[in-house]
C-alpha positions as CSV (number, residue, x, y, z in Angstrom):
1,M,-0.1,0.2,0.1
2,L,2.7,2.5,1.2
3,R,4.7,1.6,-2.0
4,G,2.1,2.1,-4.6
5,I,1.3,6.0,-2.6
6,L,4.9,6.3,-3.1
7,I,5.0,5.5,-7.2
8,V,1.8,7.5,-7.2
9,F,3.8,10.4,-5.7
10,L,7.0,9.7,-7.8
11,A,5.0,10.3,-10.4
12,I,2.9,13.4,-9.6
13,A,6.3,14.8,-8.5
14,A,8.0,13.6,-11.9
15,T,5.4,15.0,-14.5
16,G,5.3,18.5,-12.3
17,V,8.6,18.6,-12.7
18,G,8.4,17.9,-16.6
19,Y,6.3,20.5,-16.9
20,W,7.8,22.8,-15.1
21,G,11.0,22.2,-17.7
22,Y,8.8,22.1,-20.4
23,Q,7.3,25.1,-19.8
24,E,10.7,26.9,-18.8
25,H,12.2,25.5,-21.8
26,K,8.7,27.2,-24.1
27,E,9.5,30.8,-22.2
28,K,12.5,30.5,-22.9
29,N,12.2,29.8,-26.7
30,A,9.7,32.7,-26.6
31,I,12.4,34.9,-25.5
32,L,15.3,33.7,-27.8
33,L,12.4,34.3,-30.7
34,N,12.0,37.6,-29.8
35,A,15.2,38.7,-29.8
36,E,16.0,37.2,-33.3
37,N,13.0,38.9,-34.4
38,N,14.4,42.1,-33.4
39,Y,17.5,41.8,-34.4
40,Q,16.2,40.9,-38.3
41,R,14.3,43.8,-38.3
42,A,17.3,46.1,-36.9
43,F,19.5,44.4,-39.6
44,H,16.7,44.6,-42.5
45,D,15.8,48.1,-41.7
46,L,19.5,49.0,-41.7
47,S,19.6,47.6,-45.4
48,Y,16.5,49.6,-46.2
49,Q,18.1,52.8,-44.8
50,M,21.7,52.6,-46.8
51,D,19.2,52.2,-49.9
52,L,17.4,55.3,-49.2
53,L,20.7,57.2,-48.1
54,H,22.6,56.8,-51.4
55,D,19.4,57.3,-53.4
56,K,18.8,60.7,-51.2
57,I,22.5,61.5,-51.8
58,G,23.0,61.2,-55.4
59,T,19.5,63.5,-55.6
60,T,21.5,66.2,-53.7
61,L,24.3,66.0,-56.7
62,A,21.3,67.4,-59.0
63,M,20.0,70.1,-56.8
64,N,20.6,73.6,-57.3
65,S,17.9,76.0,-55.4
66,R,17.8,76.4,-51.9
67,Q,14.9,75.5,-51.5
68,S,15.2,72.1,-53.0
69,L,18.8,71.6,-51.6
70,S,17.7,72.0,-47.9
71,P,14.7,69.4,-47.1
72,A,17.2,67.1,-49.1
73,L,19.7,67.2,-46.7
74,T,17.9,67.3,-43.7
75,E,16.2,64.0,-44.6
76,V,19.8,63.0,-45.3
77,W,20.6,63.4,-41.9
78,R,17.0,61.9,-41.1
79,I,18.6,58.9,-42.4
80,T,21.4,58.3,-41.0
81,S,20.4,59.1,-37.4
82,Q,17.7,56.2,-38.2
83,A,20.9,54.0,-39.5
84,H,23.1,54.6,-36.5
85,G,19.9,53.4,-34.4
86,D,19.7,50.1,-36.5
87,V,23.1,49.5,-35.7
88,G,23.0,50.0,-32.2
89,Q,20.0,47.3,-32.1
90,L,22.6,45.1,-33.5
91,P,24.8,42.5,-31.4
92,L,27.6,44.2,-32.6
93,T,29.1,45.6,-29.5
94,L,31.9,42.7,-29.2
95,L,32.6,43.3,-33.1
96,P,34.8,46.5,-34.4
97,F,31.8,48.6,-36.1
98,N,33.1,52.3,-35.8
99,K,34.5,52.9,-38.9
100,T,30.9,52.5,-40.6
101,E,29.5,54.4,-37.4
102,D,31.5,57.3,-38.2
103,F,30.9,57.2,-41.6
104,L,27.2,57.9,-41.0
105,A,28.4,60.0,-38.1
106,N,30.0,62.5,-40.9
107,V,27.4,62.4,-43.5
108,G,24.9,63.5,-40.7
109,N,27.2,66.1,-39.6
110,F,28.3,67.0,-43.2
111,S,24.4,67.3,-44.0
112,Y,23.2,68.9,-40.7
113,K,25.6,71.7,-41.0
114,T,25.0,72.2,-44.9
115,A,21.1,72.3,-44.5
116,I,20.4,74.8,-41.4
117,R,22.9,77.5,-43.1
118,D,21.5,80.1,-45.5
119,L,22.3,78.5,-49.3
120,D,21.4,81.9,-51.2
121,K,24.3,83.4,-49.1
122,K,26.6,80.8,-49.0
123,P,25.8,78.0,-51.9
124,L,27.7,75.1,-51.3
125,T,31.6,75.4,-52.8
126,K,33.3,73.4,-55.2
127,N,34.8,71.2,-52.5
128,E,31.2,70.7,-51.1
129,Y,30.2,69.8,-54.5
130,E,32.9,67.1,-54.6
131,S,32.6,66.0,-50.8
132,L,28.9,65.0,-51.6
133,R,30.2,63.1,-55.0
134,K,32.9,61.2,-52.3
135,L,29.9,60.3,-50.0
136,Y,27.3,58.8,-52.8
137,T,30.2,56.9,-54.3
138,K,31.1,55.5,-50.7
139,S,27.4,54.9,-49.3
140,G,26.8,52.9,-52.7
141,D,29.6,50.9,-51.5
142,I,29.0,50.2,-48.3
143,Q,24.9,49.4,-49.8
144,N,26.5,46.4,-51.8
145,E,28.0,45.1,-49.0
146,L,25.3,44.6,-46.9
147,R,23.1,44.0,-49.4
148,K,25.3,40.6,-49.9
149,V,25.3,40.0,-46.1
150,Q,21.3,40.0,-46.4
151,Y,20.9,37.9,-49.6
152,L,23.1,35.6,-47.7
153,V,21.1,35.6,-44.4
154,L,17.7,35.7,-46.1
155,K,19.4,32.6,-48.8
156,N,20.5,30.5,-45.7
157,N,18.1,31.6,-42.9
158,L,21.0,32.1,-41.0
159,R,20.2,33.4,-36.9
160,W,21.8,36.6,-35.5
161,M,21.4,34.9,-32.2
162,D,24.3,32.9,-33.4
163,V,26.2,35.9,-33.9
164,E,25.8,37.0,-30.1
165,L,26.9,33.8,-29.1
166,A,29.6,34.0,-31.3
167,L,31.0,37.0,-30.1
168,A,30.3,36.7,-26.7
169,S,32.4,33.1,-26.5
170,G,35.3,34.4,-28.8
171,K,34.7,32.6,-32.0
172,E,33.8,35.0,-34.2
173,S,37.1,33.7,-36.1
174,T,35.4,30.8,-37.2
175,D,33.1,30.5,-40.1
176,N,30.4,32.8,-39.6
177,K,28.9,34.6,-42.6
178,I,27.2,37.4,-41.0
179,I,30.4,38.4,-39.3
180,D,32.3,38.2,-42.2
181,G,30.6,40.0,-44.0
182,F,29.7,42.8,-41.2
183,K,33.8,42.7,-40.9
184,T,33.7,43.7,-44.9
185,V,31.0,46.4,-44.8
186,E,33.3,48.1,-42.2
187,K,36.9,47.4,-43.9
188,T,34.7,49.3,-46.8
189,A,34.0,52.1,-44.4
190,S,37.3,52.3,-43.8
191,G,38.5,52.7,-47.2
192,Y,37.4,56.5,-47.3
193,D,39.6,59.6,-45.8
194,E,38.2,62.0,-44.0
195,K,40.5,64.7,-45.0
196,D,39.6,64.0,-48.5
197,L,36.5,65.3,-47.7
198,G,36.9,69.2,-47.5
199,P,37.3,71.0,-44.1
200,T,33.6,70.9,-44.0
201,F,34.2,67.8,-42.4
202,S,37.0,68.8,-40.0
203,N,36.1,69.1,-36.3
204,L,32.4,67.9,-36.0
205,Q,33.1,64.3,-34.3
206,I,32.7,64.3,-30.4
207,K,35.9,63.5,-29.5
208,D,36.7,62.0,-26.0
209,E,39.7,64.4,-24.8
210,N,38.8,62.9,-21.3
211,F,40.7,65.0,-18.2
212,K,42.7,66.8,-20.3
213,N,42.2,70.3,-19.0
214,V,43.0,69.1,-15.4
215,K,46.0,70.8,-13.5
216,G,48.0,69.4,-10.9
217,K,50.6,67.2,-9.7
218,K,49.6,63.3,-10.0
219,I,48.3,61.7,-6.8
220,S,49.4,58.3,-5.5
221,E,46.9,55.7,-4.2
222,N,47.2,56.5,-0.8
223,E,46.7,60.2,-1.0
224,A,43.4,59.1,-3.2
225,A,42.2,57.3,0.2
226,A,43.0,60.7,1.7
227,I,40.8,62.7,-0.9
228,A,38.6,60.5,-0.6
229,K,38.1,60.5,3.4
230,K,37.9,64.1,3.6
231,Y,35.1,64.0,1.0
232,M,32.9,61.8,2.5
233,K,33.5,62.8,5.9
234,F,34.4,59.3,7.0
235,D,36.7,58.6,10.1
236,G,40.3,57.0,10.5
237,N,38.4,53.7,11.5
238,S,37.0,52.8,8.1
239,K,37.6,49.8,5.4
240,L,38.5,51.2,2.2
241,K,39.9,49.2,-1.0
242,V,41.5,51.5,-4.6
243,T,41.7,50.4,-7.9
244,E,43.9,52.0,-10.3
245,N,42.1,52.5,-13.8
246,G,44.1,53.7,-17.1
247,K,47.5,52.6,-15.7
248,G,50.2,54.9,-17.2
249,S,47.3,57.3,-18.6
250,D,46.9,61.5,-17.5
251,Y,43.8,60.9,-18.0
252,G,43.4,57.7,-15.5
253,F,41.4,58.0,-12.3
254,Y,41.3,55.8,-8.7
255,S,38.0,53.9,-7.6
256,V,37.7,54.1,-3.7
257,S,35.2,52.2,-2.0
258,L,34.9,52.9,1.7
259,K,32.9,51.4,4.5
260,N,32.6,53.4,8.1
261,K,32.7,50.8,10.5
262,R,31.4,52.7,13.6
263,S,28.3,54.1,11.2
264,G,28.0,51.3,9.4
265,E,27.5,53.8,5.5
266,E,29.3,52.9,2.4
267,G,30.6,55.4,-0.1
268,S,32.3,55.3,-3.2
269,M,34.4,58.0,-4.8
270,D,36.2,58.3,-8.3
271,I,39.5,60.6,-8.6
272,T,41.5,62.0,-11.2
273,K,44.9,61.1,-11.0
274,K,46.2,64.4,-12.1
275,G,45.2,67.1,-9.6
276,G,43.1,64.9,-7.1
277,Y,40.2,66.1,-8.6
278,P,36.6,63.9,-7.5
279,I,34.8,62.9,-10.4
280,W,32.1,61.5,-8.4
281,F,31.0,60.1,-5.0
282,I,28.3,59.3,-3.4
283,N,27.5,58.5,0.4
284,S,25.1,55.3,0.5
285,R,23.2,56.4,3.4
286,E,19.3,57.2,4.4
287,V,17.7,60.4,5.3
288,T,14.9,59.7,6.8
289,K,14.2,63.1,8.4
290,E,14.5,67.1,7.3
291,N,16.3,69.6,10.1
292,I,17.4,72.3,7.5
293,S,15.0,73.9,4.4
294,L,16.3,73.5,0.6
295,N,17.7,77.2,0.9
296,E,20.0,76.5,3.6
297,A,20.8,73.0,1.7
298,G,21.9,74.9,-1.5
299,T,23.8,77.3,1.0
300,K,25.7,74.3,2.1
301,A,26.5,72.8,-1.2
302,A,27.7,76.1,-2.3
303,A,30.0,76.6,0.6
304,F,31.3,72.6,-0.4
305,L,32.2,73.9,-4.1
306,S,34.3,76.9,-2.2
307,E,36.0,75.5,0.5
308,N,37.4,72.5,-2.6
309,G,38.5,74.8,-5.2
310,F,35.5,75.0,-7.0
311,K,35.5,79.0,-8.0
312,N,33.0,81.3,-9.4
313,M,30.0,79.2,-9.3
314,D,26.3,79.9,-10.2
315,M,23.4,77.7,-9.3
316,F,20.8,77.5,-11.9
317,E,18.3,74.6,-10.4
318,S,17.7,73.3,-6.9
319,N,15.1,70.3,-6.4
320,Q,13.9,68.2,-3.4
321,Y,13.4,64.7,-3.3
322,D,11.8,63.4,0.0
323,H,14.6,64.8,2.5
324,I,17.4,65.2,-0.2
325,G,17.8,68.4,-2.1
326,V,19.8,68.5,-5.2
327,F,21.5,71.3,-6.6
328,N,23.0,72.2,-10.1
329,F,26.1,74.7,-10.6
330,V,27.9,76.3,-13.5
331,T,30.6,77.9,-14.0
332,A,30.3,82.2,-14.2
333,Q,33.0,84.0,-16.2
334,N,32.0,87.8,-16.0
335,Q,28.1,86.9,-15.2
336,I,28.3,84.9,-18.4
337,R,27.0,81.4,-17.5
338,I,29.2,78.4,-18.9
339,Y,26.4,75.6,-19.4
340,P,29.2,72.9,-20.3
341,E,31.1,73.2,-17.5
342,S,28.2,71.4,-15.1
343,L,28.1,69.8,-12.1
344,K,25.6,68.3,-9.4
345,I,25.1,68.0,-5.5
346,K,23.3,66.3,-3.1
347,V,22.6,67.3,-0.2
348,A,21.1,65.8,2.8
349,M,18.5,67.9,5.0
350,D,19.1,66.1,7.9
351,N,22.2,67.2,8.9
352,G,23.4,68.9,5.8
353,N,26.3,67.2,4.7
354,I,27.6,66.6,0.9
355,I,25.7,62.4,0.2
356,G,26.3,63.1,-3.7
357,F,28.8,64.8,-6.2
358,S,29.0,64.8,-9.8
359,A,31.9,66.5,-11.7
360,E,33.1,64.4,-15.0
361,D,31.1,67.5,-17.4
362,Y,33.0,70.3,-15.5
363,L,36.7,68.6,-15.2
364,K,36.3,67.9,-19.1
365,S,34.8,71.2,-20.1
366,H,36.7,73.8,-17.6
367,H,39.1,76.0,-19.3
368,E,40.3,79.7,-19.8
369,R,38.0,81.7,-22.5
370,K,37.8,84.0,-24.4
371,L,34.6,84.7,-25.2
372,P,33.8,87.3,-28.1
373,S,31.1,90.1,-28.2
374,P,27.9,89.9,-29.3
375,V,26.9,91.0,-32.7
376,L,23.3,91.0,-31.4
377,S,21.6,93.6,-29.0
378,K,19.5,92.5,-26.5
379,V,16.6,94.3,-27.8
380,D,17.2,92.1,-31.5
381,A,17.4,89.0,-29.8
382,R,14.1,89.9,-28.2
383,K,12.6,90.0,-31.3
384,K,13.8,86.3,-32.7
385,V,11.7,84.9,-30.0
386,N,8.3,84.1,-30.1
387,P,6.1,87.3,-29.9
388,H,3.7,85.7,-27.6
389,L,6.0,84.8,-24.7
390,K,7.0,86.8,-21.8
391,I,9.6,87.2,-21.0
392,M,11.1,86.6,-16.8
393,E,14.4,86.9,-17.6
394,E,17.7,87.6,-19.7
395,R,21.3,86.8,-19.7
396,L,24.2,85.7,-21.9
397,S,25.3,82.2,-22.0
398,V,27.8,79.6,-23.3
399,I,26.1,76.4,-24.7
400,L,26.6,73.2,-27.1
401,N,24.7,73.5,-29.9
402,D,23.7,70.5,-32.1
403,L,27.2,69.9,-33.7
404,N,28.8,70.0,-30.1
405,Q,30.0,73.6,-31.0
406,E,30.1,76.2,-28.2
407,V,28.1,79.4,-29.1
408,L,27.6,82.2,-26.9
409,C,23.8,83.2,-26.7
410,Y,21.2,85.2,-25.1
411,E,19.1,83.1,-22.8
412,L,16.3,84.3,-22.1
413,L,13.3,82.8,-19.3
414,G,9.8,83.1,-20.5
415,T,6.2,82.2,-19.8
416,L,3.8,81.4,-21.9
417,G,0.1,80.7,-20.2
418,E,1.1,78.1,-17.8
419,D,4.0,77.0,-19.3
420,T,7.6,78.0,-18.7
421,Y,10.3,78.2,-21.4
422,R,14.0,78.9,-21.5
423,I,15.2,80.3,-25.2
424,F,18.9,80.3,-26.2
425,I,19.5,83.1,-29.6
426,N,22.9,82.7,-30.6
427,A,24.7,86.5,-30.1
428,Q,26.4,85.9,-33.7
429,T,24.2,84.9,-36.0
430,G,20.2,85.2,-34.3
431,I,19.8,81.1,-34.8
432,E,17.2,79.6,-32.2
433,E,20.0,77.0,-31.1
434,D,17.7,75.6,-28.6
435,V,14.3,75.5,-26.6
436,E,13.6,73.9,-23.5
437,K,10.1,73.6,-21.4
438,Y,10.3,73.4,-17.9
439,K,8.4,70.5,-16.4
440,N,5.4,71.5,-14.4
441,A,4.4,69.8,-11.1
442,E,3.3,66.3,-11.4
443,S,-0.8,66.1,-10.8
444,V,-1.8,63.7,-7.9
445,Y,-4.1,60.7,-8.6
446,Q,-3.8,59.1,-5.9
447,D,-7.9,60.7,-4.9
448,V,-9.2,59.7,-8.1
449,L,-10.2,56.3,-7.5
């Protein structure tokens, strides 16, 4: 009897395990199928975008009027943006594909910069037409190589999941037609020389110049540990670990992790090797009460910057999240805000201590600037703004435009109805460089039901 019950129990258990395994297998296959479908869609979209790009660049070569050329170049810029997005969705993170991405970026930057200028006053030069011709030829070469890969994918029913597995396991050197095809595409894209594309292409790529503007002597690991304790306000009874990143590089940094044995607080921090400046740090502790106001917390943040060598900083934004104040600062040079030099500080509103800090943008961008004088007056700048906007504040500031270039602008803060906007008008050309809408207070929905 007992033996029969045991057999029945084991049979039921085996059936249950088998069903569970079947469900797991089914769910896993569904996830893999979804990923494969997304990869296939992104690849075929990329091939289609390259077809469009080649044709659209070709049509610009036959155009002469601004009315036709500007929209066509804008369309080229849009297509390259979509192609970039498609590349980003493919499992190619372990496969070098930067030459193709650089090519797309150059096409996009060239078309955007040319499309937004006044082509009636500054028509395309002979060199720029030659640049377009070379782009047309090169885009055709890349198009042909992608079509070959597409043909092989469709003919042999190739799977992108196999590509991902091959790259992840380091077996991309084996016979994989998709990987081989993309290596050929990359080789084709690297066959053009940016220098041959004319001066319009120079300095358009965003370059990672890291912390080259940082001044000071190189610090040791022990000095990095002492700096971390100072900023975190941890006592000497702290357990810490220092890791060196970018060995041998002037632009490297130290990563420091700390744990205060007495309070149990934990913190992490990155510090530049050169000068010993904090790139960012965070003190992971819970803030459960509020003893100071947001204004007092802002004063604490400003004092912290002054005490640690960050001079001429101007607070331009403050927010409160639970019991933490968050403040954004930028450099002010002769009362002109330099927005590329921004940093963020978090202040605990229970005791006023700094529990979060991020200064990567500031450290990468901070340097002495010789700012140009505005060509436009304040009155002229106001005329460039929507007349329905009620201007509340105005000042000069420096921002990065869409081409990653620093430009001097009039920063105009105004309201339209119940919304607040910040508009940047180029102080040299009068172009509306950017428009930002301030976030309104979030509505509360908890009492709706």
